[in-house]
One Martini backbone bead per residue (centre of mass of N, CA, C, O) as a GRO file, in nm:
protein
  227
    1MET     BB    1  -6.725  -5.032   6.038
    2LEU     BB    2  -6.728  -5.280   5.824
    3THR     BB    3  -7.020  -5.399   5.637
    4ILE     BB    4  -7.096  -5.679   5.428
    5THR     BB    5  -7.401  -5.755   5.219
    6ASP     BB    6  -7.487  -5.898   4.936
    7LEU     BB    7  -7.275  -5.826   4.719
    8ARG     BB    8  -7.322  -5.692   4.378
    9LYS     BB    9  -7.154  -5.719   4.045
   10SER     BB   10  -7.189  -5.631   3.701
   11PHE     BB   11  -7.096  -5.693   3.354
   12PRO     BB   12  -7.064  -5.664   3.041
   13SER     BB   13  -7.000  -5.935   2.795
   14PRO     BB   14  -6.872  -6.025   2.495
   15GLU     BB   15  -6.855  -6.341   2.556
   16ALA     BB   16  -7.187  -6.310   2.630
   17GLY     BB   17  -7.327  -6.106   2.428
   18GLY     BB   18  -7.360  -5.857   2.654
   19ARG     BB   19  -7.411  -5.990   2.905
   20PRO     BB   20  -7.426  -6.015   3.231
   21VAL     BB   21  -7.140  -6.051   3.452
   22GLU     BB   22  -7.046  -6.171   3.744
   23ILE     BB   23  -6.795  -6.055   3.973
   24VAL     BB   24  -6.949  -5.981   4.246
   25SER     BB   25  -7.016  -6.209   4.540
   26VAL     BB   26  -7.083  -6.105   4.869
   27ALA     BB   27  -7.218  -6.208   5.166
   28HIS     BB   28  -6.965  -6.155   5.376
   29PHE     BB   29  -6.801  -5.865   5.544
   30ALA     BB   30  -6.550  -5.765   5.797
   31LEU     BB   31  -6.433  -5.456   5.968
   32GLY     BB   32  -6.242  -5.325   6.206
   33ALA     BB   33  -6.127  -5.084   6.401
   34GLY     BB   34  -5.782  -5.094   6.307
   35GLU     BB   35  -5.773  -5.311   6.116
   36GLN     BB   36  -5.566  -5.574   5.944
   37VAL     BB   37  -5.632  -5.686   5.602
   38ALA     BB   38  -5.589  -5.950   5.376
   39LEU     BB   39  -5.640  -6.022   5.021
   40ARG     BB   40  -5.645  -6.306   4.826
   41GLY     BB   41  -5.577  -6.251   4.466
   42GLU     BB   42  -5.601  -6.289   4.144
   43SER     BB   43  -5.607  -6.192   3.848
   44GLY     BB   44  -5.948  -6.140   3.779
   45SER     BB   45  -6.122  -6.191   4.067
   46GLY     BB   46  -6.240  -5.889   4.177
   47LYS     BB   47  -6.084  -5.710   4.390
   48THR     BB   48  -6.081  -5.428   4.272
   49THR     BB   49  -6.389  -5.400   4.256
   50PHE     BB   50  -6.435  -5.433   4.556
   51LEU     BB   51  -6.283  -5.178   4.638
   52ASN     BB   52  -6.452  -4.981   4.459
   53LEU     BB   53  -6.713  -5.026   4.604
   54ILE     BB   54  -6.624  -4.933   4.887
   55ALA     BB   55  -6.532  -4.644   4.777
   56GLY     BB   56  -6.752  -4.555   4.542
   57LEU     BB   57  -6.656  -4.585   4.234
   58LEU     BB   58  -6.877  -4.795   4.240
   59ALA     BB   59  -7.188  -4.926   4.173
   60ALA     BB   60  -7.404  -5.129   4.306
   61ASP     BB   61  -7.658  -5.350   4.245
   62SER     BB   62  -7.636  -5.490   4.539
   63GLY     BB   63  -7.680  -5.442   4.883
   64ARG     BB   64  -7.433  -5.383   5.146
   65ILE     BB   65  -7.238  -5.089   5.276
   66GLU     BB   66  -7.121  -5.049   5.590
   67PHE     BB   67  -7.004  -4.716   5.691
   68ASP     BB   68  -7.034  -4.565   5.966
   69GLY     BB   69  -7.363  -4.614   5.938
   70THR     BB   70  -7.343  -4.622   5.612
   71ASN     BB   71  -7.508  -4.687   5.301
   72LEU     BB   72  -7.356  -4.674   5.002
   73VAL     BB   73  -7.572  -4.801   4.803
   74ALA     BB   74  -7.787  -4.554   4.867
   75LEU     BB   75  -7.590  -4.364   4.722
   76GLY     BB   76  -7.481  -4.135   4.542
   77GLU     BB   77  -7.206  -4.031   4.387
   78ALA     BB   78  -7.155  -3.765   4.535
   79ALA     BB   79  -7.173  -3.893   4.824
   80ARG     BB   80  -6.953  -4.097   4.786
   81ASP     BB   81  -6.724  -3.898   4.732
   82ARG     BB   82  -6.742  -3.752   4.996
   83LEU     BB   83  -6.689  -3.986   5.188
   84ARG     BB   84  -6.424  -4.068   5.083
   85ALA     BB   85  -6.271  -3.795   5.121
   86GLU     BB   86  -6.327  -3.789   5.439
   87ARG     BB   87  -6.283  -4.133   5.532
   88MET     BB   88  -6.079  -4.218   5.293
   89GLY     BB   89  -5.816  -4.423   5.164
   90TYR     BB   90  -5.616  -4.458   4.849
   91ILE     BB   91  -5.403  -4.715   4.715
   92PHE     BB   92  -5.249  -4.733   4.425
   93GLN     BB   93  -5.056  -4.898   4.205
   94THR     BB   94  -5.028  -4.625   4.003
   95PHE     BB   95  -5.095  -4.378   4.228
   96ASN     BB   96  -5.228  -4.115   4.082
   97LEU     BB   97  -5.067  -3.872   4.025
   98LEU     BB   98  -5.023  -3.527   3.973
   99GLN     BB   99  -4.801  -3.412   3.748
  100GLY     BB  100  -4.859  -3.077   3.775
  101PHE     BB  101  -4.775  -3.137   4.077
  102THR     BB  102  -4.655  -3.131   4.367
  103VAL     BB  103  -4.612  -3.312   4.635
  104LEU     BB  104  -4.754  -3.122   4.821
  105GLU     BB  105  -5.006  -3.071   4.643
  106ASN     BB  106  -5.113  -3.362   4.629
  107VAL     BB  107  -5.186  -3.362   4.938
  108VAL     BB  108  -5.355  -3.105   4.956
  109LEU     BB  109  -5.573  -3.198   4.754
  110GLY     BB  110  -5.672  -3.432   4.921
  111MET     BB  111  -5.791  -3.245   5.135
  112SER     BB  112  -5.993  -3.070   4.961
  113PHE     BB  113  -6.181  -3.301   4.874
  114GLY     BB  114  -6.305  -3.325   5.183
  115GLY     BB  115  -6.402  -3.021   5.273
  116GLY     BB  116  -6.186  -2.924   5.455
  117ARG     BB  117  -5.920  -2.824   5.613
  118VAL     BB  118  -5.619  -2.703   5.503
  119ASP     BB  119  -5.313  -2.875   5.623
  120ARG     BB  120  -4.994  -2.803   5.551
  121ALA     BB  121  -4.854  -2.910   5.804
  122HIS     BB  122  -4.961  -3.204   5.783
  123ALA     BB  123  -4.849  -3.260   5.500
  124ARG     BB  124  -4.550  -3.222   5.574
  125SER     BB  125  -4.545  -3.434   5.797
  126LEU     BB  126  -4.612  -3.676   5.630
  127LEU     BB  127  -4.366  -3.644   5.426
  128GLU     BB  128  -4.159  -3.675   5.652
  129ARG     BB  129  -4.257  -3.959   5.747
  130VAL     BB  130  -4.180  -4.075   5.433
  131GLY     BB  131  -3.904  -3.922   5.342
  132LEU     BB  132  -3.999  -3.611   5.181
  133GLY     BB  133  -3.900  -3.329   5.304
  134SER     BB  134  -3.695  -3.267   5.039
  135ARG     BB  135  -3.956  -3.296   4.810
  136LEU     BB  136  -4.199  -3.090   4.803
  137GLN     BB  137  -4.109  -2.941   4.500
  138HIS     BB  138  -4.147  -3.186   4.353
  139PHE     BB  139  -4.216  -3.392   4.095
  140PRO     BB  140  -4.305  -3.703   4.012
  141ARG     BB  141  -4.095  -3.728   3.768
  142GLN     BB  142  -3.850  -3.675   3.998
  143LEU     BB  143  -3.918  -3.963   4.099
  144SER     BB  144  -3.926  -4.246   4.221
  145THR     BB  145  -4.121  -4.511   4.262
  146GLY     BB  146  -4.094  -4.522   4.576
  147GLN     BB  147  -4.160  -4.214   4.618
  148GLN     BB  148  -4.436  -4.217   4.495
  149GLN     BB  149  -4.560  -4.414   4.699
  150ARG     BB  150  -4.523  -4.221   4.939
  151VAL     BB  151  -4.716  -4.010   4.843
  152ALA     BB  152  -4.960  -4.187   4.836
  153VAL     BB  153  -4.969  -4.243   5.140
  154ALA     BB  154  -4.994  -3.951   5.240
  155ARG     BB  155  -5.255  -3.891   5.081
  156ALA     BB  156  -5.430  -4.115   5.217
  157LEU     BB  157  -5.372  -3.967   5.516
  158ALA     BB  158  -5.468  -3.659   5.507
  159ASN     BB  159  -5.785  -3.704   5.638
  160ARG     BB  160  -5.784  -3.911   5.862
  161PRO     BB  161  -5.884  -4.194   5.816
  162ARG     BB  162  -6.070  -4.491   5.883
  163LEU     BB  163  -5.995  -4.597   5.579
  164VAL     BB  164  -5.757  -4.815   5.401
  165LEU     BB  165  -5.697  -4.873   5.061
  166ALA     BB  166  -5.507  -5.153   4.895
  167ASP     BB  167  -5.386  -5.198   4.550
  168GLU     BB  168  -5.117  -5.341   4.495
  169PRO     BB  169  -4.881  -5.142   4.633
  170THR     BB  170  -4.615  -5.337   4.529
  171GLY     BB  171  -4.618  -5.395   4.211
  172ASN     BB  172  -4.395  -5.153   4.117
  173LEU     BB  173  -4.185  -5.291   4.308
  174ASP     BB  174  -3.929  -5.395   4.448
  175ARG     BB  175  -3.868  -5.587   4.706
  176ARG     BB  176  -3.744  -5.374   4.901
  177ARG     BB  177  -3.947  -5.146   4.843
  178GLY     BB  178  -4.196  -5.314   4.913
  179GLN     BB  179  -4.135  -5.363   5.209
  180GLU     BB  180  -4.112  -5.062   5.291
  181ALA     BB  181  -4.398  -4.981   5.202
  182LEU     BB  182  -4.561  -5.178   5.377
  183ALA     BB  183  -4.451  -5.086   5.650
  184LEU     BB  184  -4.549  -4.798   5.618
  185ILE     BB  185  -4.844  -4.843   5.590
  186ARG     BB  186  -4.889  -4.996   5.857
  187GLU     BB  187  -4.770  -4.781   6.051
  188ALA     BB  188  -4.949  -4.532   5.954
  189CYS     BB  189  -5.218  -4.663   6.032
  190ALA     BB  190  -5.166  -4.715   6.326
  191GLU     BB  191  -5.105  -4.423   6.409
  192ALA     BB  192  -5.399  -4.329   6.281
  193GLY     BB  193  -5.625  -4.556   6.333
  194ALA     BB  194  -5.647  -4.723   6.071
  195ALA     BB  195  -5.789  -4.913   5.859
  196LEU     BB  196  -5.685  -5.214   5.670
  197LEU     BB  197  -5.733  -5.293   5.313
  198LEU     BB  198  -5.567  -5.556   5.128
  199VAL     BB  199  -5.458  -5.642   4.795
  200SER     BB  200  -5.309  -5.959   4.681
  201HIS     BB  201  -5.065  -6.205   4.513
  202ASP     BB  202  -4.825  -6.176   4.714
  203PRO     BB  203  -4.661  -6.377   4.932
  204GLU     BB  204  -4.483  -6.161   5.083
  205VAL     BB  205  -4.716  -5.980   5.165
  206LEU     BB  206  -4.917  -6.187   5.292
  207GLY     BB  207  -4.702  -6.298   5.514
  208GLN     BB  208  -4.749  -6.012   5.697
  209PHE     BB  209  -5.034  -6.128   5.753
  210SER     BB  210  -5.295  -6.133   6.026
  211PRO     BB  211  -5.517  -6.194   5.848
  212VAL     BB  212  -5.595  -6.410   5.555
  213ARG     BB  213  -5.802  -6.374   5.277
  214ASP     BB  214  -5.983  -6.553   5.042
  215PHE     BB  215  -6.134  -6.422   4.767
  216THR     BB  216  -6.244  -6.695   4.625
  217GLU     BB  217  -6.418  -6.759   4.887
  218LEU     BB  218  -6.576  -6.489   4.921
  219ASN     BB  219  -6.618  -6.505   4.610
  220ARG     BB  220  -6.950  -6.598   4.446
  221PRO     BB  221  -7.012  -6.608   4.141
  222ALA     BB  222  -7.216  -6.653   3.899
  223ALA     BB  223  -7.251  -6.825   3.642
  224PRO     BB  224  -7.284  -6.803   3.318
  225SER     BB  225  -7.514  -6.818   3.090
  226ALA     BB  226  -7.576  -7.028   2.796
  227THR     BB  227  -7.836  -6.853   2.677
   0.00000   0.00000   0.00000
């Protein structure tokens, strides 16, 4: 379902005099349909960049990202955005909810970005599934941090994605809320038949996954040149 080959991404670095420094260099990675995998990596290891490349939020320098038979690296920005909206869900650490819209509207808007039919009944069903059926008309600022994360989970599943990406999804939650959110993410993905790729540095989160891949072993960027 997802196969990555020779993926590379560099950014200009002030520390290197503005020269490009390689952040991501992944020779091979694969994820099967419905599979749930966690990547272990410390802050600054490039794991968020890796997720953003898979999601098409960033353009790769080279390599292949084969998702459902399509090479995302060969697509332009608009085509990557369309594919992500139609077939992927992304759960951000900072939630990225639209503050001027209600809980229900945040999920419905997630559907509309995919270009398909807006199914308000499905949106309500997802929010009820994550325990927010009584909060549909609330705004994000009226919710607790844990409740906002639940909206983010519902939004990520709104278009029945084939793949859900989760970037430190429990990083802004206390231990109990974090465990609840992680269980919810995993259960919701399993029920929807979606594959899950999660990145984290939290041992408690990683301890609930098998397999866990070490991103520092997976990612082997070239050392910056001294010249």
